[in-house]
N, C-alpha and C positions, 0 to 999 in steps of 0.2 A: 881424558878429558870425561867430565861425571856430565850427565844432563839434570835438568831441574824436573822435568814430571817424571811421574809415575813408571816401567817400563819403558821410557827412553833410552834405551841401549843405543849401540852403533848401528844398527838395523834397524830403528825407528824410522817413522816416515818425519817428513819435516811438520807436522804438526804437533808429534809429540814432543818433538826438540825443541828447548826452550830457551837455550844455549850453557854455556859452560859455568859450572860454579866457580865463586869466586870467596877465600877465606876470608871470614874477619880477620883485621888484625887488632892488636891489643890497644891501639889508640882510638878505634871507632868506639864509639856508645852502642852496648847492647842495648837494642830493641826489642821492648817485651811484647808479647804475641798481644795482649790487652792494646797495645799502642797499636800494630799494625791492624788490628781488628779495627778500632776506632777511625783509623785514618784512611783506612780503603775499603771496608763496608759500603758505604752507598755510593759511591763511585763504581764500584764494582755492582751493586743494584740497578744503575742506570743502565751501564752496559748489558746486561743482560736482558735486560727490560725488553733496550733495543732489538735485542737478536730475540726473543720469545716471543713477544706481544701480549707477557701478560706477567701484570706485576706479582700476583703471587706467586706465581713458579718460579721468577726471577729469587723474589727472596727467597724461597723455598732450596732453589741451586744455590746459590751464593752461602747460605747458611750453613750447606752442607759440605760445599768445598772448605769452607773456613774449620765445618767440625772433625773433618777431615788431615787438615794441617794442623792442628793442634795436637798432637802427640808426634809429630814431626818435627815440631817450631824448631826443635836447638838445630836440625840440618838446613831445615828450611832458611834461617834470617842468616845461613851463610852464603845463598846465594847472591846473585846481582842483583835480582828482583823477583823477591819471592812473591809479589803480586801476581805475577804473570803465572807461576805454578799453580794459583788459586784461582786464576781466570781461566786459565786451561782445564780446570778438574769441576769449576760452574758451566763451562761451555760442552764440556763433555756429557755432564748430567744432563743437560738441558738437550742435546742431541740426543740422547739415550733414550728421553722420556715423550719425544718428539719420532722416535722410533716405537716405541711401545704405542703411542697413541694411533698410532698408523696403522699400526698390526690392528689393535682393539677396534679400530672403526671399519678396518675390512672384514674383520670378524662378525661386527653388529649387521653390515650389509649383507654379508651372505643369508643370517637369520633369517632379518626383514624378509628375505627374497620369499620364505616358505608361506604363502599366506593363508593363514589357518580362518574358517568360515567362522562370523558370527555367531551366536546365538540363534536359533530361530525362534519364532513368536511363541511356541509351545514351549520352547525351553521358559521361555521368558515368562510364559503364565506360571508355567510350575516352579517356576523360584518364587514366584511374586504368593502363590498361593504357597508354600511351605512357611516364609516368611508369616502366616498369618498362626498358622498352628502353634500350641503351647510348646516349649520348649522338649518335652517328654516324647509328645506324641511326634513331633518332627524328627529327632533324632531314632527314635522306633523304627519309622518309616523306611530315613536315610539309610540305618541301619541294613534293616531287611532287605529294602528291593535295589538300595543303589552298592550294599557293598554284599550283597548274599550271606548275610550274619542268618542262623537260626534264631527262633525265638529263644533257644535253650540260652545261647550265646549272648544274645541283647542281654536278657534275664542277667547272667552271671557278670555281665559288664556293667548293669547300671546297680547290681547291687538286691534286684526286686525280683519274687514271684513272676515264673511264667506267665501266669491267667492275668497277671498286671501290663506286661509287654503285647499281650493277645487282646487288652481292652483297648492300651494306647492306639495301636495297627488299626482296630476296626473303628476307632472314633478318628483316628487322624485318616484315615480312606475316604470314611461317610464325610469329611471335612473339605480333602479332597475334590472331592463329586462335586460337592457344592459350588464350591470355588469354581472349578473350571468347566461348571456346566454353561453349553452355547446359550447365552439368553434367547437367542433367534432360533433356535429347535424347537419346534413343536414339541409341546407337550401333549399327552393324552387325555383323554376327560375321561376319569374314573366314576 
């Protein structure tokens, strides 16, 4: 006795076993895959939609099941109910996607448990002040102070002289100092 589902040998469980194969006789008209697809596609989508609750997922798994049936059509069309084979494959695909989604959600929950503190007011102020600098000064300040690059390395990367980078750093620091100065701080009389 043969079984209709892939891997549905004698040791397979009842969910994998779909029933015995019936060979078509010469008197029976041969059904083309296109006819089979047209006759059963919509009905299978409705069934899988009821199972998954998601129309897009139902369409995807049914389409995938038919794609897997196409290269096996000569064998499948001899089954008593080739629709049962396609339905079982689609059902297994939907179940597999649920398992993958469950694993993903568990992973995402574990990742969300690590709380990262938000930026401090000082960081927000620094980011806002950096955004006001011209692009060349901003890059020089970031590369020098945050990336620990030397003036020579920045000059080589930017394709300019070291003196130009020093000028950008000086102007950038001065602009940042002015932007970050506390307006409530007492200004000494000069």
